[in-house]
N, C-alpha and C positions, 0 to 999 in steps of 0.2 A: 326212819322217815325224815326227809329233808324239812327243816324248819322254814316257815314262810318268812319273808323279809318285810319288815316294817321300818319306814323312815320317819324320823322326827326332824323337822326342818329348822326349828329354833328352840331356844331354851324353854323347858317346862320343869316343873317341880320334880325332884328325884323320885317322889312317890309314884308318879305315873311311869317313869322309866323302869322302875323295879317291876311293875306289873307286866309291861311289855317284854322286858328281857326274860321273864319267866316262861313266856310262851313262844317268842319269836326270835329270829335273827335281827337284832336291833341295830340300825344304823342311825347314830345320833350326830347330826351334822355339826352342832356346836363343838363337838369334840374333835372334828376333822376339818380344820379351817381351810385346807386346800382342796377338799372334796366338794364338788358341786352337785346339786340335786340331779341335774340332767345326766350326770355321769353314773349314777347309781339307781336311777328310777326304773331301769329296764326290768329288774327282777322283783320289783316291789309289789306286794299284795295289799299293803296299806300305807297311808301317809297321815301323819299328824302334823298340823300346820297352824301357825298363828297368822302372820301377815304376808308371807311369801305368796305370790300369785301362782295358782294352780291352773294352768291354761289347758286348752284342748290339745295343744301340741305336746305338752308334757304327758297328758293322759294317753295320747296316741302312742307314745314311746314306752308305755307300761302295759303290755298285754295281759298281765296277771292282776292288775289293780282291781280291787273289789270295794275299797272304802277310802274315803278322804274324810278325816275327822278334824273339825275346826276347834281350836282352843279358844273358846269364847262363843259369842252369839252371832255377830255379824259375819256373813259368809260371802260378801261381795268380791272377795279376792279369789273365789273359786268359780270356775265356769260350770255352773250346775246343769245347764242345758246339755253341755258336752258330756258331763258325767252321766246324766240320765240316758242319753243316747247310747252310751257304752255299758249301761246297766251297772254303773258304779254308784254306790250309795254315798250320799254326803250327810254327815251327822254333825251336830253341834253339842255344846255343853250348856244348855239354857238355864239350868238351875244353879250353876256354880257361883256366879258372880253378882246375882241380883242384889244381895244385901250390901256388898262392897260398893257397887255403883250407886245405889240409892244413898248410901252414907256420903259418898263423894259429892253427889248432887247437893245434898244438904250442906256440906262444907262450902261449896261454891256459893250457894244462896246466902249463907251467913257471912261469908267474906264480902260479897257484894253489898248486903244490907248494912253491914257495920264498917265498911271501908277499911277492912283489916289489912289488905295488901298495900293500899296507899299509905296507911299509917306506918306499917312495917318498913316500907321502902324509904319513907322520909326520915324515920328515926335512924336507920342504918346509914343514911347519907348525911346525917348531921343537920337535917332540916327540921327545926323545932317550931312547928306552926301552932296556932291557937287550937284549943280543943274543939272550938266551934267549927273548925274546918273538917272535922271527922264525924260530925253528927250523922247518925244512921237512922234506920227504921227498924221496928220490931216485926217479927214474922206473925205474931199472934193477931188474929183478926184479918190478916191479909188473904187474898184469894190466890190459890195455886191453880194454874192451868196446865194440865197434863195432856200431852199429845201422845197417845198410845198407852193403853192399859194392859200391857203385857206384864211379865213378872217384875221388871224393873220399875215400870210406871206405877204398878199397883203397890209395890213396896214403898216407893217414894210418897205416893198419895197417903198411904196408911200412916207413915211416920209423921208427915206434915200435919195431918188432921188430928191424930191422937197425941202426938208429942208437942206440937207447937200451936194447936188450936186454930189451924188455918181452915178456911173454906176451900173446897175442892170442886173445880169444874173440869170435865174431861171430854176429850174428843177421840173416838175410836170407831170408825165406820165398820170395823170387822166384828164388833160385838153386837149381838142381838139386843133389842130393847129389853127383853126379859132378863138377860144376863146382866145388862148394865144396871137395871133397877136394883139388883141384889147388892151392888157396890155401895149404894147410898149416896153416891156423888151426883152432882148436877150434870146433866148431859148437854153437850153442845152438838147440835146436828151438823154443823159445819165448823170450819176452823175460825172463820171471822168472828163470831160472837165470843169465842174463848179468848182470842187475842184482845178484844175490846174490853173484856171484863177482868182479866187476870193481872195481878201485880207481879207474879213470877210465872213465866212460861217455861216449861221443861219439855224437851223433846226426847221421847223414848220410843223411837220407831226405827226400823231398818232402812237402809238406803236402797231404794228401788227406783224404777223409772217414774213411778207415781209420786215418790217423796223427794226426788232430787229438786233442790232449791225451793222446797215447800215454804221456806221463810225467805221472801225476796223483798224488793223495794215496796211493792204494794202491801204485803202483809205487815211490814214494819210500820207503815202509816196507820194501821189499825190499832197498834199497841199504844198504851197510855204513856205520856212523857215520864211518868214516875215508875214505869215498869222495868223489869229485868228479864233477860233471855238467858237460858242455860241449855247448852247442848253437849251431852256426853256420848252421843250415839255415833254419828258419822259426820264428817265435815261437809259432805255434799248436800246435807239437808238445808244448809244456810248459804245464801248468796253473800260471800264474804265482802265483796265490794259494796253491796247495798248496806250491809251491817256497818261497815266502816263509816259510810256517809251518815247513817242514822245516829251513830254514837258521837261522831265528831260534831254534828250539828245539834246534839242534845235532844234528839227526838225521842229517844228512850234513855232511861237513867244509866243503864249499864248492861254488860253481857259477860258471860263466862263460857269458855269452850274447852273441851278435852280432846276434840277431834277437829282436824283441818282437812281441806281438800288435798293439799300437798303435805305429806308428813315425812320427816318433821318440817314444820313451817320454817321458811328461810328467815334470817334476821331482818330482811327488808320487808317482811309482811307488814303492811301499814297498821293492822289491828294491834300489833305488839307495841306500837308507839303511844297508844291511848291510855290515859289514866283511869278511864271508866270501863276498861276491858281487862279481864284476868284470864289466864290460860294455864293449862297443865298438859303435858306431852303424852296424851292417850294412856293414862295410867289409872283411870277411874276404877277398874276392876283389879288393880294390882295390890292386893293385900295378901299376906301370907296364907290366910284361910282360903281365900278365893283361888289363888294360884294352885294350891294343893288340890282343891276340889276340881278345878278345871283339868288338871293333869290326870287325876285318877278317873274322872268321868270320861275323858278322851280315851284313855287306855282301855277302860272297860267296854266302851262302845266298839273299839277296834276288835277286842277279843270276841265280843258277841258276833259281829259280822263274820269274822274269819273262822269262827267255830260253827257257822251255819245257822245262827240264831238271828232273829230280827232285832235291829237296834231299837232303843227307846226313843231317840230323838232324830229321826230321819227327816231331812229337808225335802227329799224327793222319794217318798214311800212308793211312788208309782213304779219304781224299778222292780218291786216285788209282785206287781199285778200281772 
């Protein structure tokens, strides 16, 4: 029997590749620098993808395609509507990187609170300032505002409350009042009260039409001058021009981002010129443990679908209805 073809568009941990190679004819594009996705997609039954756009045109060129598996959680690079119309299931790996991203969020919070990046840069550049120039703030007793209580938001809230003694207020309109009450966190019915109360605002939501620029010029005026903003989800959640203005005018104390509207951000991105802004290049979930889990979860979901089983984490389960 002819083995089904599965394409992996970008690097994933070898553990995932081993699973896929066991069952399928695996085309691993990082091993074939001169091979383009559009040249091999015609015979594909499955695709494993990280950031490469999977468009309706690509799917139309793959009549055998049954599954697109996202290495990670955010799937805005996949045309889900087009996939659904073609009865192609889209799956993600939602449990794989929650701990790693939450720990990255905490790292950014600590760097902002203690001015670690500024102190490091000055020391390496030979600028020996007074210790008073690096006075920070403690996390204990501060209020964490979590926007989105999914796996990453919940993990972050739990670590901040239990590990650092922070108060937690959260906003998640998708959670019922009964479910929210079980969390033990203070509920914000709208985004405004959370922004007004929080010392640290953390965004843990996907990028959708409803969440695009959810933090803009108006929302930034609601935050306290002493507050910090942290975004490790998607760049489009924050109006970067408005954030630059707020930071450069000192209307909030600082911000950290792991995701930008344009990735990688160009060297002329004005945010990168600010001392009260720190950034990482979309690596919040890039730990050895998370990369291995994402790769194996991706592979196992592809195996399930192409074996005739229902996947565990379908974005569009309506394809089975």
